[in-house]
Each structure stands twice: as structure tokens, then as C-alpha cells.
C-alpha positions as CSV (number, residue, x, y, z in Angstrom):
1,M,35.7,-51.9,39.1
2,N,38.3,-49.3,38.4
3,P,37.0,-45.9,39.8
4,F,39.1,-43.9,37.3
5,R,37.3,-45.6,34.4
6,K,34.0,-44.2,35.7
7,L,35.3,-40.6,35.3
8,S,33.6,-38.7,32.5
9,V,37.0,-37.2,31.6
10,H,40.1,-39.3,31.1
11,Y,42.7,-38.7,33.8
12,G,45.2,-38.0,31.0
13,W,43.6,-34.6,30.4
14,L,44.4,-33.6,34.0
15,V,48.0,-34.7,33.3
16,L,48.0,-32.5,30.2
17,I,46.8,-29.5,32.2
18,M,49.5,-30.0,34.7
19,M,52.2,-30.3,32.0
20,T,50.9,-27.2,30.2
21,L,51.1,-25.3,33.5
22,T,54.6,-26.7,34.1
23,I,55.8,-25.4,30.7
24,L,54.0,-22.1,31.3
25,A,56.0,-21.7,34.5
26,S,59.4,-22.9,33.2
27,M,59.4,-21.6,29.6
28,G,56.9,-18.8,29.9
29,L,57.7,-17.3,33.3
30,G,61.3,-18.5,33.4
31,R,62.9,-18.3,30.0
32,F,60.7,-15.9,28.0
33,S,60.1,-13.5,30.9
34,F,63.9,-13.0,31.4
35,G,64.1,-11.1,28.2
36,I,61.4,-8.8,29.3
37,M,63.0,-8.3,32.7
38,I,66.5,-7.6,31.4
39,P,66.0,-3.8,30.9
40,F,64.7,-3.4,34.4
41,I,67.3,-5.6,36.0
42,R,70.0,-3.7,34.2
43,S,68.6,-0.3,35.4
44,D,67.9,-1.6,38.9
45,M,71.4,-3.1,39.5
46,Q,73.2,-0.6,37.2
47,L,74.7,-3.3,35.1
48,S,76.6,-2.8,31.9
49,Y,75.4,-4.2,28.6
50,T,78.4,-6.6,28.8
51,S,77.1,-8.0,32.1
52,V,73.6,-8.3,30.7
53,G,75.1,-10.3,27.8
54,Y,76.8,-12.7,30.3
55,L,73.5,-13.2,32.1
56,T,71.7,-14.0,28.8
57,T,74.5,-16.4,27.8
58,A,74.2,-18.1,31.2
59,L,70.5,-18.7,30.7
60,F,70.9,-20.2,27.2
61,S,73.9,-22.2,28.2
62,G,72.0,-23.6,31.2
63,Y,69.0,-24.4,29.0
64,L,71.3,-26.4,26.6
65,V,72.9,-28.3,29.5
66,G,69.5,-29.1,31.0
67,S,68.0,-30.3,27.7
68,L,71.0,-32.7,27.2
69,Q,70.8,-34.1,30.8
70,A,67.0,-34.5,31.0
71,G,67.1,-37.9,29.5
72,S,69.5,-39.2,32.1
73,F,67.4,-37.9,35.0
74,I,64.2,-39.4,33.5
75,R,65.8,-42.8,32.9
76,R,67.0,-42.9,36.5
77,Y,64.1,-41.2,38.4
78,Q,61.2,-41.3,35.9
79,H,59.1,-38.3,34.8
80,R,57.1,-37.7,37.9
81,R,60.0,-37.5,40.4
82,T,62.1,-35.5,37.9
83,I,59.3,-32.9,37.4
84,I,58.4,-32.6,41.1
85,C,62.0,-32.2,42.2
86,G,62.6,-29.8,39.2
87,L,59.7,-27.6,40.1
88,F,60.7,-27.5,43.7
89,V,64.2,-26.3,42.9
90,F,63.0,-24.0,40.1
91,S,60.6,-22.3,42.6
92,S,63.3,-22.0,45.2
93,V,65.7,-20.4,42.7
94,L,63.1,-17.9,41.6
95,F,62.6,-16.9,45.3
96,I,66.3,-16.4,45.9
97,F,66.7,-14.6,42.5
98,S,64.1,-12.0,43.5
99,H,66.3,-11.0,46.5
100,M,69.7,-11.2,44.8
101,S,71.9,-8.2,44.5
102,S,75.3,-9.9,43.7
103,L,76.1,-10.1,40.0
104,V,78.2,-13.3,40.5
105,W,75.5,-15.1,42.4
106,M,72.9,-13.9,39.9
107,F,75.0,-15.4,37.1
108,V,75.0,-18.7,39.0
109,L,71.3,-18.5,39.6
110,V,70.4,-17.7,36.0
111,F,72.5,-20.6,34.8
112,T,70.7,-22.9,37.3
113,L,67.4,-21.6,36.1
114,G,68.4,-22.4,32.5
115,V,69.3,-26.0,33.5
116,L,66.0,-26.5,35.3
117,I,64.0,-25.0,32.4
118,G,65.6,-27.4,30.0
119,I,65.0,-30.4,32.3
120,L,61.4,-29.4,33.0
121,N,60.6,-28.7,29.3
122,I,61.9,-32.1,28.1
123,S,60.4,-34.0,31.1
124,A,56.9,-32.4,30.7
125,L,56.7,-33.0,27.0
126,G,58.1,-36.5,27.3
127,L,55.6,-37.5,29.9
128,L,52.8,-36.9,27.5
129,F,54.0,-39.7,25.3
130,N,53.1,-42.1,28.1
131,W,49.5,-40.8,28.3
132,F,48.6,-40.1,24.6
133,A,48.5,-42.6,21.7
134,D,50.2,-41.8,18.4
135,G,47.0,-40.3,16.9
136,K,46.7,-37.8,19.7
137,K,50.2,-36.9,20.9
138,G,50.7,-34.2,18.3
139,M,47.6,-32.4,19.6
140,A,48.7,-33.0,23.2
141,L,52.2,-31.6,22.6
142,G,50.7,-28.6,20.8
143,I,48.5,-27.8,23.8
144,A,51.4,-28.2,26.2
145,N,53.6,-25.9,24.2
146,A,50.9,-23.3,24.2
147,G,51.8,-22.8,27.9
148,G,55.1,-21.3,26.8
149,G,53.4,-18.8,24.5
150,G,50.8,-18.0,27.1
151,G,53.5,-17.3,29.7
152,M,55.3,-15.1,27.2
153,V,52.2,-13.0,26.6
154,F,51.4,-12.8,30.3
155,S,54.9,-11.9,31.4
156,G,55.1,-9.3,28.6
157,M,52.1,-7.5,30.1
158,F,52.6,-8.3,33.8
159,V,56.3,-7.3,34.3
160,P,56.0,-3.8,32.9
161,Y,52.8,-3.4,34.9
162,M,54.6,-4.3,38.2
163,V,57.4,-1.9,37.4
164,S,54.8,0.8,36.7
165,Y,52.8,-0.1,39.8
166,Y,55.8,0.2,42.2
167,Q,57.1,3.2,40.2
168,A,60.6,1.7,40.3
169,D,62.7,-0.6,38.2
170,S,62.9,-3.0,41.2
171,G,59.3,-4.0,40.3
172,W,60.8,-7.0,38.5
173,R,61.6,-8.4,41.9
174,E,58.0,-8.4,43.0
175,A,57.0,-9.9,39.7
176,T,59.5,-12.7,40.2
177,L,58.1,-13.3,43.7
178,L,54.6,-13.8,42.2
179,F,56.1,-16.2,39.6
180,F,57.6,-18.1,42.5
181,G,54.2,-18.4,44.1
182,F,52.7,-19.6,40.8
183,S,55.4,-22.2,40.3
184,A,55.1,-23.5,43.9
185,T,51.4,-23.9,43.5
186,I,52.0,-26.1,40.4
187,W,54.6,-28.1,42.3
188,L,52.0,-28.9,45.0
189,F,49.4,-29.7,42.4
190,C,51.9,-32.2,40.8
191,I,52.7,-33.8,44.1
192,L,49.1,-34.6,44.6
193,F,47.9,-35.6,41.2
194,L,50.8,-36.3,38.8
195,R,51.3,-40.0,37.7
196,N,53.9,-41.5,35.4
197,N,51.6,-43.5,33.1
198,P,48.1,-44.8,32.7
199,A,49.1,-48.2,34.0
200,E,49.3,-46.8,37.6
201,L,45.6,-46.2,37.4
202,A,44.8,-49.2,35.2
203,L,43.8,-47.0,32.3
204,D,44.5,-47.0,28.6
205,K,46.3,-44.1,26.8
206,I,44.0,-41.4,25.4
207,G,43.3,-42.4,21.8
208,A,44.4,-46.0,22.3
209,N,42.1,-48.6,20.6
210,H,42.6,-51.2,23.3
211,G,45.1,-52.5,25.8
212,V,46.5,-51.1,29.0
213,H,49.8,-49.3,28.9
214,T,52.6,-51.3,30.5
215,E,56.2,-50.6,31.4
216,P,58.7,-52.4,29.1
217,H,60.5,-55.5,30.5
218,K,64.0,-55.2,31.7
219,Q,65.5,-56.7,28.5
220,E,63.6,-54.1,26.4
221,R,64.7,-51.3,28.7
222,D,68.3,-52.4,28.4
223,R,68.1,-52.5,24.6
224,E,66.5,-49.1,24.5
225,N,69.2,-47.6,26.7
226,N,71.9,-49.1,24.6
227,E,70.4,-47.9,21.3
228,S,69.3,-44.4,22.3
229,G,72.7,-42.8,23.0
230,F,73.9,-39.7,21.1
231,R,76.4,-41.7,19.2
232,S,73.7,-44.0,17.8
233,L,71.6,-40.9,16.8
234,L,74.5,-39.2,15.1
235,G,74.8,-42.2,12.8
236,N,71.1,-42.1,12.0
237,P,70.4,-40.2,8.7
238,V,66.8,-39.6,9.7
239,F,67.6,-38.0,13.0
240,M,70.5,-36.1,11.5
241,G,68.1,-34.7,8.9
242,L,65.7,-33.6,11.6
243,G,68.5,-32.2,13.7
244,I,70.1,-30.1,10.9
245,S,66.7,-28.8,9.8
246,Y,65.9,-27.9,13.4
247,F,69.3,-26.1,13.6
248,L,68.3,-24.0,10.5
249,W,64.9,-23.2,12.0
250,G,66.5,-22.2,15.3
251,F,68.7,-19.8,13.4
252,S,65.8,-18.5,11.3
253,Y,63.0,-18.0,13.9
254,L,65.2,-16.0,16.3
255,I,65.7,-13.3,13.6
256,F,61.9,-12.9,13.5
257,T,61.3,-13.0,17.3
258,T,64.3,-10.9,18.3
259,F,64.6,-8.3,15.6
260,L,61.0,-7.8,14.2
261,V,60.2,-4.7,16.3
262,D,63.5,-3.1,15.5
263,Y,63.0,-3.8,11.8
264,L,59.6,-2.3,11.8
265,M,60.7,0.8,13.6
266,E,64.1,1.4,11.9
267,G,63.4,-0.1,8.5
268,L,59.8,0.7,7.9
269,D,59.3,3.8,10.2
270,Y,56.7,2.2,12.4
271,S,56.0,3.9,15.7
272,K,56.7,2.1,19.0
273,T,52.9,1.6,19.5
274,Q,52.5,0.1,16.0
275,A,55.5,-2.1,16.2
276,G,54.6,-3.2,19.8
277,G,51.0,-3.9,18.7
278,L,52.2,-6.2,15.9
279,F,54.5,-8.0,18.2
280,S,51.7,-8.5,20.7
281,L,49.5,-9.8,17.9
282,A,52.2,-12.3,17.0
283,G,52.5,-13.4,20.6
284,I,48.8,-14.0,21.1
285,T,48.3,-15.7,17.8
286,S,51.3,-18.0,18.4
287,I,49.5,-19.6,21.4
288,A,47.3,-21.6,19.0
289,S,50.1,-22.5,16.6
290,G,51.3,-25.7,18.4
291,F,47.8,-27.1,18.7
292,I,47.0,-26.4,15.1
293,C,50.2,-27.9,13.7
294,G,50.1,-30.8,16.1
295,S,46.5,-31.7,15.2
296,L,47.3,-31.6,11.5
297,S,50.4,-33.8,12.0
298,D,48.2,-36.4,13.8
299,R,46.3,-36.7,10.5
300,F,48.9,-36.1,7.8
301,G,52.2,-37.0,9.5
302,R,54.9,-35.1,11.4
303,V,57.4,-34.7,8.6
304,R,54.9,-33.8,6.0
305,V,53.4,-31.0,8.1
306,L,56.9,-29.8,9.1
307,T,57.8,-29.5,5.4
308,W,54.6,-27.4,4.9
309,V,55.4,-25.2,7.9
310,Y,59.0,-24.6,6.8
311,S,57.9,-23.7,3.2
312,I,55.2,-21.4,4.4
313,Q,57.5,-19.6,6.8
314,S,60.1,-19.2,4.1
315,V,57.6,-17.4,1.9
316,L,56.2,-15.2,4.7
317,L,59.7,-14.1,5.7
318,L,60.2,-12.9,2.2
319,L,56.9,-11.1,2.2
320,L,58.0,-9.1,5.3
321,L,60.4,-7.3,3.0
322,L,57.5,-5.8,1.0
323,P,56.7,-2.4,2.8
324,H,52.9,-2.6,2.6
325,P,50.9,-2.5,5.8
326,I,48.6,-5.3,4.7
327,T,51.5,-7.5,3.6
328,I,53.4,-6.9,6.9
329,T,50.4,-7.5,9.1
330,G,49.3,-10.6,7.2
331,S,52.8,-12.1,7.2
332,V,53.3,-11.5,10.9
333,F,49.9,-13.0,11.7
334,L,50.4,-16.1,9.5
335,Y,54.0,-16.7,10.7
336,A,52.9,-16.6,14.3
337,L,50.1,-19.0,13.5
338,T,52.8,-21.6,12.6
339,L,55.5,-20.4,15.0
340,W,55.5,-23.0,17.8
341,G,54.4,-25.8,15.4
342,V,58.0,-26.6,14.6
343,P,59.1,-27.4,18.2
344,T,55.9,-29.3,18.8
345,L,56.4,-31.5,15.7
346,M,60.1,-32.0,16.3
347,M,59.4,-33.3,19.7
348,A,56.6,-35.5,18.5
349,S,58.9,-36.9,15.8
350,A,61.3,-38.1,18.5
351,G,58.4,-40.3,19.8
352,D,57.7,-41.6,16.3
353,F,61.2,-42.8,15.6
354,L,62.3,-44.0,19.1
355,P,61.2,-46.4,21.8
356,P,59.4,-44.8,24.7
357,R,62.2,-44.7,27.2
358,A,64.6,-43.3,24.5
359,V,62.3,-40.4,23.7
360,P,63.8,-37.9,26.2
361,T,67.3,-38.5,24.8
362,G,66.0,-38.0,21.3
363,M,64.3,-34.8,22.3
364,G,67.6,-33.6,23.9
365,F,69.5,-34.5,20.8
366,L,67.2,-32.4,18.6
367,T,67.2,-29.6,21.1
368,L,71.1,-29.5,20.9
369,F,70.9,-28.6,17.2
370,F,68.2,-26.1,17.8
371,S,70.1,-24.4,20.7
372,I,73.2,-24.0,18.6
373,G,71.3,-22.3,15.8
374,Q,69.5,-20.1,18.3
375,A,72.9,-19.1,19.9
376,L,74.5,-18.3,16.5
377,S,71.6,-16.3,15.1
378,P,71.8,-13.1,17.1
379,L,75.6,-12.9,16.7
380,C,75.4,-13.3,12.9
381,T,72.4,-11.1,12.5
382,G,74.0,-8.3,14.5
383,W,77.1,-8.5,12.4
384,V,75.1,-8.5,9.1
385,V,72.9,-5.5,10.2
386,S,76.0,-3.6,11.4
387,A,77.7,-4.2,8.1
388,T,74.8,-3.5,5.8
389,H,72.7,-1.0,7.9
390,S,69.7,-3.0,6.8
391,Y,67.6,-6.0,7.8
392,T,67.1,-7.1,4.2
393,I,70.0,-9.5,4.0
394,S,69.1,-10.9,7.5
395,F,65.5,-11.8,6.5
396,L,66.7,-13.2,3.2
397,I,69.0,-15.5,5.2
398,S,66.2,-16.4,7.5
399,A,64.0,-17.3,4.6
400,A,66.8,-19.3,2.9
401,C,67.3,-21.3,6.2
402,C,63.6,-22.3,6.2
403,A,63.8,-23.2,2.5
404,V,66.9,-25.4,2.9
405,G,65.2,-27.0,6.0
406,A,62.2,-27.9,3.9
407,V,64.4,-29.6,1.3
408,L,66.1,-31.6,4.0
409,L,62.7,-32.6,5.4
410,M,61.6,-33.8,2.0
411,G,64.5,-36.2,2.2
412,V,63.4,-37.4,5.6
413,A,59.9,-37.9,4.2
414,R,61.3,-40.0,1.3
415,K,63.0,-42.3,3.9
416,Q,59.7,-42.7,5.6
417,A,58.0,-43.5,2.3
418,L,60.6,-46.1,1.6
419,A,60.2,-47.6,5.0
420,A,56.4,-47.8,4.4
421,K,57.2,-50.0,1.3
422,N,59.0,-52.4,3.5
423,E,62.4,-51.6,2.2
424,P,65.4,-52.2,4.6
425,L,65.0,-49.8,7.5
426,S,68.6,-50.4,8.7
427,T,69.7,-48.0,5.9
428,F,68.0,-45.2,7.7
429,V,67.7,-45.9,11.4
430,P,69.8,-47.7,14.0
431,E,69.1,-51.4,14.4
432,G,66.3,-51.9,16.9
433,Y,64.2,-49.0,15.8
434,E,62.4,-50.8,13.0
435,E,59.1,-51.0,14.7
436,K,59.0,-47.2,15.3
437,A,60.4,-45.8,12.1
438,G,57.4,-46.2,9.9
439,V,55.1,-44.3,12.2
């Protein structure tokens, strides 16, 4: 008798908790906290705004590199080893970073952090495909992505508190040391309990009707590796549609998350307290967004719910231009309620269209488009605001990006509908993906 089958709670839920904490550490305490630390790092080390810009660019560049390379690490070392090694190096870099005073070495460390964040994010989300069946993985990815939102809210409150407690801008160093301790604890937890798939414990996936998960045979692994490269995905109209729409959303959402407070204060004469309160409301509300959208997608389909989210966000971004407190508050709340639904559903879509071992490569492929949009957005927005002295055009562009993305997703949905009618799938996806494309 398998002792793990006697447990009242499936072991996969423990894996989900570990991956949520991994994303909380990497995305929440690594990536999102950096933006909160920047003012204190700049003051503590007496850096120029140009130097701060280089550090921010290093983080985003590293994240892009890590996202693209995650699939290679996972195929070679599997998820468990990749995550455990990644957390060890991530924790070590945080410890060194907290003591660093050299700008050059800080640049190297920030880039390394970005690489590790990208690898850990893709690896953690990808592992959940091994543990959750199709009808549950949207919900699972939504819960895991909530770790990033939770980390963002926590670091947003904790870092300023540490600076205030130590009455010095160097308080960011103590905060980073505590982040190191948290990450190291998760690393130890994963060493003890993390497993690659249910087959190692003779269990089924959560939500599976029957059958034990098994690793693919060598021939199948070779086929998946050959068919999952970027060149194959570039020739896939379905994945290109998802990628371009994700690029548009990356461009759009950063306008909201980066410039909302400044827009409220400069454009609508909100006080710092009012603007900060609305931003905090958005951060707290966004924690539930991935779970809500992921659960809906398990029932109604990824692309359909993505289309709804893009359309809703497009309207809400337009409503932000109406200077009424109720309209502004309602728009911010509802936008945040859908915010992290897009990354959740994009990553889940990779699992719907690709074989299991090809999923990390597909996730990295989609993240490439998102990262490019995210990198271009602040540059273009800054230029538009400087030229027009207003955020009106920027939010109109943001809304238009979501609207165009929704139209592209309708095209992807049409391809899915045609696939469901048993029309030739080779028109839409690379040969060999037929069994996955209709999911």
C-alpha cells in the first residue's frame, strides 16, 4: 500500500505551496522589491540616476536571459535540481548583495539576480504542469503567481519600515539580509520535500481521472525536443498570436503599474497619501487575480478568458481618464482584479499547446515577447509624457494595446474552434502538436 495515497491531502498541494513560496522569493522579494529599494540604494551609495538606470536595465536584461535559458536547464537537470540549485545561488547572491559597495560588482550581481529570477519563475510554474491535470492547472498557476503579488505587497511595506527602523537609507541592506534568510529557508524546504512528478510517489496528478503520471519514453522526448525549439514556435501562427498579444500587454500593463501614482498626483491632483493608498489597494487586490482568472480558464478555456481580460482592461484604462473619484477607484480595483491573470493564462496556454517537456521552452518564448514590450513601455511612455505634458495619450495607447491584443486572441480562439471541428491542425501548429492543440 502506497503511504502517500493514505494522506488526506494530496502531496501536490505541498508542491504548490513550495512553488508559491519560490515565486514569492524570486519575483516578490527579488524582482519587485528592487524597485522599492532603488531610492534607498541611490541615496545610500550616492548614485546618479544614470547609474540607477543601468542597474534597472541589468535586472530586466538578466530576467530575459534567464527566462530564455530556463528550458535548457530543465531539459538537462529536471525541475527539482534546477529549482534547488537556483534557490541556493539566488540566496547566496542576496547575501553578497546586502554587503556590496562597488557599483561594478553590484551591476554584475543585479544581472545575476535577474537571470536567477527568470529561471526560478519558469521552473516553478513549469513544475506545476507535472502535478496538476488540465482541469486544475489554471487554478494552480494562479495560486503560484499570487506569490509574486504577495511579495510585492510585503516588500512595499517592509523595506520602508526597515529604513525607518534603522533611521538610515542603509536599512535596505538589513531588509535584503532578511530576504536572504527567507529564501534560504525555502531552499532547505525544497531539498527535503520537492519532487519532480507524482510518479516518484506512485500518485496521480491532482484532478486526473485515472492513471499514474509517467515520464515519456526516449523516442517521445527526442521528438518533443526537436519540435519545441524557438524556430518551430516562430513558424506557429497560434504561438505567434499569443506572443504578439503578450508583447502588447507587456507594453500596456507597465504604464499602469509604473505611472499610475504619478498620473494621480500630477494629472488629477491626488495627495501622496491618496495616490499611495490606491496603489496599495491595487497591489493587495491583484493577489487574487491569478487565482480568479486561472480558475475561470479551467472552466471556459484559456484563450477565451484571456480575450475577456484584455477587453475588460482596455475599457478600464479608458475609464481612468474620467476624473471622478468613484470611476478612478473602481477602475483601479477592477484592473488589479485581472492584473496577474494574463501571465497566469499565458503560461497555462503553453501547456495546452505543447508536450510536457516542451512547456518551459514555450513559456520562455512567450516571456521573450512580454519582456520586449515591458522594456519598450517606459521609454515610449516617458517620451510621450515629456512631449505632451499629459498622461492622456499614454493611457489611450495602453488601452489600444489591450484592444488590439483582444482582437489577436479572437483569431487564436478561431483556430482552436477549427481544430475542435477536426480540421487540419498542421495549418496552425507544428507537426507533432496535434494531440495538444485542441485542449
